[in-house]
Structure formats: C-alpha cells, structure tokens
C-alpha atoms as one frame of an Amber mdcrd trajectory, in Angstrom:
protein
 -19.952 -23.010 -13.644 -20.346 -18.953 -13.495 -18.555 -16.366 -14.466 -18.488
 -13.550 -11.765 -17.404 -17.252  -8.941 -14.767 -16.880 -11.177 -13.686 -14.032
 -10.017 -14.302 -13.837  -6.688 -11.258 -16.364  -6.686  -9.702 -14.250  -8.137
  -7.370 -10.824  -6.515  -9.259  -8.245  -7.695  -7.550  -5.061  -6.563  -3.648
  -3.796  -6.128  -3.871  -4.196  -2.602  -5.427  -6.630  -2.493  -2.205  -8.881
  -4.984   0.455  -7.189  -1.968  -1.577  -9.462   0.571  -1.694 -12.210  -1.603
   2.847 -11.772  -2.484   3.281 -11.140   0.728   2.493 -14.053   2.776   3.121
 -16.450  -0.012   6.947 -15.026   0.686   6.486 -15.472   4.374   5.005 -18.851
   4.712   7.651 -19.395   1.926  11.137 -17.968   3.906   9.282 -20.409   7.850
   9.454 -22.795   5.360  12.588 -22.296   4.511  13.688 -20.494   7.804  12.037
 -24.062   9.775  14.580 -26.513   7.262  17.958 -24.829   8.349  16.307 -25.165
  12.024  17.748 -29.336  11.212  21.188 -28.023  10.826  21.515 -25.174  13.639
  22.310 -26.235  16.513  20.815 -25.030  19.509  22.929 -22.596  21.641  24.463
 -20.792  18.848  24.253 -17.183  17.981  22.671 -18.888  14.106  19.557 -20.272
  16.101  19.184 -17.404  17.976  19.148 -15.416  15.178  17.050 -18.681  13.559
  14.696 -18.520  16.222  13.882 -13.721  15.971  13.442 -14.339  11.949  10.752
 -16.978  12.114   9.189 -14.920  15.145   9.813 -11.751  13.226   8.053 -13.734
   9.527   4.491 -15.314  11.326   3.731 -11.926  12.656   4.345 -11.227   8.967
   2.188 -14.106   8.335  -0.401 -13.587  10.644  -0.560  -9.848   9.940  -1.024
 -10.413   5.632  -3.684 -13.385   6.756  -5.922 -10.954   8.522  -5.517  -8.377
   6.844  -6.838 -10.959   3.160  -9.206 -12.266   5.131 -10.325  -8.805   6.392
 -10.309  -7.377   2.552  -8.312  -4.474   4.744  -7.609  -2.124   1.300  -5.679
   0.590   2.258  -4.002   1.331  -1.225
C-alpha cells in the first residue's frame, strides 16, 4: 500500500475532524435513543420528547454526513 493511499483515509483538516466527531456522536446518540424507545410508552411526554430528539439528531447526522461527503471546510 502506498503512502498516499494511507493518508487519504485520515481526516486531513480540522474541519474534517470536527465533522467526523459530530457525525459519530450523532449516530451514537441516535443508537442510544433508539434503544430507549424499547422502554418508552407511546403517547407519553417522554415518548414525544424522544421523537423530537430523534428528528433533531437525524437532521444533524444527515447534515454532517453531507458536509463530510462534499469536503466542505468552513474553518
């Protein structure tokens, strides 16, 4: 494996590292929230808050995924 192909897999900038962390945390929180839905009763305030949180985390995960895919570097 050549040296240039090894470096292409690593985040090359601060922005890319930030997007990776945000994406990873969003997905991790979505997984934990999905697990918590096993114990929430539909129709309760906790369930509604979980749904709103899931929507917000999904938007964050998709947005950071798009930023990673497009190599956007605002910083």
